[in-house]
C-alpha positions as CSV (number, residue, x, y, z in Angstrom):
1,M,40.3,69.2,-57.7
2,T,41.9,68.4,-54.3
3,A,38.5,68.4,-52.7
4,L,37.1,66.3,-55.4
5,S,39.9,63.8,-55.0
6,A,39.4,63.7,-51.3
7,V,35.6,62.9,-51.7
8,Y,36.4,60.3,-54.3
9,R,38.9,58.5,-52.0
10,R,36.4,58.7,-49.1
11,E,33.6,57.2,-51.2
12,I,35.7,54.4,-52.7
13,A,36.9,53.4,-49.2
14,A,33.3,53.5,-47.9
15,Y,32.1,51.2,-50.7
16,F,34.8,48.6,-49.9
17,Q,34.6,48.9,-46.1
18,T,31.0,47.6,-46.3
19,P,29.7,44.5,-48.2
20,L,28.0,46.8,-50.8
21,A,30.8,46.8,-53.4
22,Y,31.5,43.1,-53.0
23,V,27.8,42.1,-53.2
24,F,27.3,44.4,-56.2
25,L,30.3,43.1,-58.1
26,A,29.3,39.5,-57.3
27,V,25.7,40.0,-58.4
28,F,26.8,41.7,-61.6
29,A,29.5,39.1,-62.4
30,F,26.8,36.4,-62.0
31,C,23.8,38.1,-63.7
32,A,25.6,39.5,-66.8
33,P,26.7,36.1,-68.1
34,A,23.4,34.5,-67.1
35,F,21.6,37.0,-69.2
36,A,23.9,36.3,-72.1
37,F,24.0,32.6,-71.9
38,H,20.5,31.6,-70.7
39,I,18.1,34.4,-71.5
40,G,20.0,35.6,-74.6
41,R,20.7,32.0,-75.7
42,F,24.3,32.8,-76.6
43,F,25.1,29.3,-77.9
44,D,22.0,29.1,-80.0
45,T,22.8,32.2,-82.1
46,G,25.7,30.5,-83.9
47,R,27.6,33.8,-83.9
48,A,30.9,34.7,-82.1
49,D,29.8,38.1,-80.7
50,L,28.6,39.6,-77.5
51,G,25.2,40.7,-78.9
52,P,23.2,38.7,-76.3
53,L,25.1,40.4,-73.5
54,F,24.6,43.9,-74.7
55,D,21.0,43.2,-75.6
56,Y,20.1,42.6,-71.9
57,L,22.8,44.6,-70.1
58,P,20.7,47.9,-70.0
59,W,17.9,46.2,-68.1
60,L,20.5,44.9,-65.6
61,L,21.9,48.4,-65.3
62,V,18.4,49.8,-64.6
63,I,18.2,47.8,-61.4
64,L,21.8,47.7,-60.3
65,M,22.9,51.3,-60.9
66,P,20.2,52.8,-58.6
67,A,21.2,50.2,-56.0
68,L,24.7,51.5,-56.2
69,A,23.7,55.2,-56.2
70,M,21.0,55.0,-53.5
71,R,23.5,55.6,-50.6
72,A,25.1,58.7,-52.2
73,W,23.2,61.3,-50.3
74,A,20.5,59.3,-48.5
75,E,23.0,57.7,-46.2
76,E,24.6,61.0,-45.4
77,R,21.2,62.5,-44.4
78,D,20.1,59.4,-42.5
79,R,23.3,59.3,-40.4
80,G,23.5,63.0,-39.9
81,T,26.9,63.3,-41.5
82,L,25.6,65.6,-44.3
83,E,26.1,68.7,-42.1
84,F,29.6,67.7,-41.3
85,L,30.4,67.2,-45.0
86,M,28.9,70.5,-45.9
87,A,30.9,72.2,-43.2
88,L,34.1,71.1,-44.8
89,P,35.8,73.3,-47.4
90,V,34.4,71.1,-50.1
91,P,32.3,72.7,-52.9
92,I,29.0,71.1,-53.7
93,W,30.1,70.3,-57.2
94,A,33.2,68.5,-55.9
95,A,31.2,66.5,-53.4
96,A,28.6,65.5,-56.1
97,S,31.3,64.7,-58.7
98,G,33.4,62.7,-56.2
99,K,30.5,60.6,-55.2
100,F,29.5,60.0,-58.8
101,L,33.1,59.1,-60.0
102,A,33.5,56.7,-57.1
103,A,30.3,54.9,-58.0
104,W,31.2,55.0,-61.7
105,T,34.5,53.4,-60.9
106,I,32.7,50.5,-59.2
107,A,30.5,50.2,-62.3
108,A,33.6,50.2,-64.6
109,I,35.1,47.4,-62.5
110,A,31.9,45.4,-62.9
111,L,32.0,45.8,-66.6
112,I,35.7,44.7,-66.6
113,L,34.6,41.5,-64.9
114,T,32.7,40.5,-68.1
115,F,36.0,40.7,-70.2
116,P,36.4,36.9,-70.0
117,L,33.4,36.7,-72.3
118,W,35.2,38.9,-74.8
119,I,38.2,36.6,-74.6
120,A,35.9,33.6,-75.1
121,V,34.2,34.9,-78.2
122,N,37.7,35.6,-79.7
123,Y,38.6,32.0,-79.0
124,L,35.4,30.8,-80.6
125,G,35.6,32.9,-83.7
126,S,36.5,36.3,-85.2
127,P,34.2,38.9,-83.8
128,D,34.3,42.6,-84.6
129,N,36.4,43.7,-81.6
130,L,36.0,47.4,-82.5
131,A,32.2,47.1,-82.3
132,I,32.5,45.3,-79.0
133,A,34.7,48.0,-77.6
134,T,32.2,50.6,-78.7
135,A,29.4,48.6,-77.1
136,Y,31.4,48.6,-73.8
137,L,31.8,52.4,-74.1
138,G,28.0,52.7,-74.6
139,A,27.4,50.5,-71.5
140,L,29.8,52.6,-69.4
141,L,28.1,55.8,-70.5
142,L,24.6,54.3,-69.9
143,A,25.8,53.2,-66.4
144,G,27.0,56.7,-65.7
145,A,23.8,58.2,-66.8
146,Y,21.8,55.9,-64.5
147,L,24.2,56.5,-61.6
148,A,23.8,60.3,-62.0
149,L,20.0,60.0,-62.1
150,G,20.1,57.7,-59.0
151,Q,22.3,60.2,-57.2
152,A,19.8,63.0,-57.9
153,V,17.0,60.9,-56.5
154,S,19.1,60.0,-53.5
155,A,19.5,63.7,-52.7
156,T,15.7,64.0,-52.2
157,T,15.4,61.5,-49.3
158,S,17.1,60.0,-46.3
159,N,15.7,56.5,-46.9
160,Q,17.9,54.4,-49.1
161,V,15.1,52.0,-50.0
162,V,13.0,54.9,-51.2
163,A,16.0,56.2,-53.2
164,F,16.4,52.8,-54.8
165,V,12.8,52.4,-55.8
166,L,12.4,56.0,-57.2
167,G,15.8,55.8,-58.9
168,T,14.9,52.5,-60.6
169,A,11.6,54.1,-61.8
170,V,13.4,57.2,-63.2
171,C,16.0,55.1,-65.0
172,F,13.2,52.8,-66.3
173,L,11.4,55.9,-67.7
174,F,14.5,57.1,-69.5
175,S,15.0,53.6,-70.9
176,M,11.4,53.3,-72.2
177,A,11.1,56.8,-73.6
178,G,11.4,56.7,-77.4
179,L,10.5,53.1,-77.8
180,P,8.0,52.7,-80.7
181,F,5.1,51.3,-78.6
182,V,5.6,54.2,-76.1
183,L,5.4,56.8,-78.8
184,S,2.5,55.1,-80.4
185,A,0.7,55.1,-77.1
186,L,0.8,58.8,-77.0
187,G,-1.8,58.8,-79.8
188,E,-2.0,60.5,-83.1
189,N,-3.5,63.6,-81.5
190,S,-0.3,64.3,-79.5
191,P,1.7,67.3,-80.8
192,A,4.6,66.4,-82.9
193,W,7.0,68.4,-80.8
194,L,6.0,66.4,-77.7
195,V,6.5,63.1,-79.4
196,E,9.9,64.2,-80.7
197,S,11.0,65.6,-77.3
198,I,10.1,62.3,-75.6
199,A,11.9,60.3,-78.3
200,R,15.1,62.4,-77.7
201,L,15.0,61.6,-74.0
202,S,15.5,57.9,-74.8
203,A,18.8,56.6,-73.3
204,M,18.2,53.3,-75.1
205,E,18.2,54.8,-78.5
206,R,21.6,56.5,-77.8
207,Y,23.0,53.3,-76.3
208,D,21.8,51.2,-79.3
209,A,23.8,53.4,-81.7
210,L,27.0,52.8,-79.7
211,R,26.1,49.1,-79.3
212,F,26.1,48.7,-83.0
213,G,29.5,50.3,-83.4
214,V,28.5,53.9,-84.3
215,I,30.0,56.6,-82.2
216,G,28.0,59.8,-82.8
217,L,28.8,63.2,-81.4
218,A,25.2,63.7,-80.6
219,D,25.1,60.5,-78.5
220,L,28.2,61.5,-76.5
221,I,26.8,65.0,-75.9
222,Y,23.5,63.4,-74.8
223,F,25.2,61.2,-72.1
224,A,27.5,64.0,-71.0
225,S,24.6,66.5,-70.7
226,L,22.4,64.0,-68.8
227,I,25.1,63.2,-66.3
228,A,26.0,66.9,-65.8
229,T,22.3,67.9,-65.5
230,A,21.6,65.1,-63.0
231,L,24.7,65.9,-60.9
232,A,23.8,69.7,-61.0
233,L,20.3,68.8,-59.8
234,A,21.7,66.7,-57.0
235,G,24.0,69.5,-55.9
236,L,21.1,72.0,-56.1
237,I,18.9,69.8,-53.9
238,I,21.6,69.3,-51.3
239,S,22.5,73.0,-51.3
240,E,18.8,73.9,-50.6
241,R,18.5,71.3,-47.8
242,R,22.0,71.6,-46.2
243,G,20.4,73.3,-43.2
244,G,17.3,71.1,-43.1
245,G,18.7,68.1,-41.4
246,R,17.2,64.8,-42.4
């Protein structure tokens, strides 16, 4: 835990020593309300809730979370600091977890920046605050899942742009899996087990349950398992390549 804490502090400091964290938070703080008010037509719904925000938030996370995660391992390999990090008495799991928790903290701060919208809807009406809180939990878990996937992709390359593009593609696939038109595109001849397996991979389906105020154990296990699996994969890739340089 001491090693994990050390990596966490190192990564948090690295985010705020460069413009990355500030740019990320500024973009998120601008885009999230823009999606809610303009694309989601918040004022035209006639309802005092944050439905328009949470409708479009996943698609914002698909882009911004890989951007936040792309530097996790790619930057270490590009700068040649991976060997130094691996030479320290830091277990792979602690390094991967520390990097993930640091990025997840930045994502949590970004979500906190949207809290004025929550205050505003309470001023305008009487929303279901418990459902809004559950939706925020779903958004935080979805952000964590995308960050973990992005970190796993970042471990495969030393190029941050490549890590961002591939990470976005992977997160997009997990978002699209399980949607009706995707499952229908598989065709009637596809085995039922294949269709069901793809449907269960859908992050959006799990997020939607939380967005509508339903906290299910299966959904929590899904996000926890996806995060743990992606971090384990990142650790395995780095462990295999620790002597391979860039």
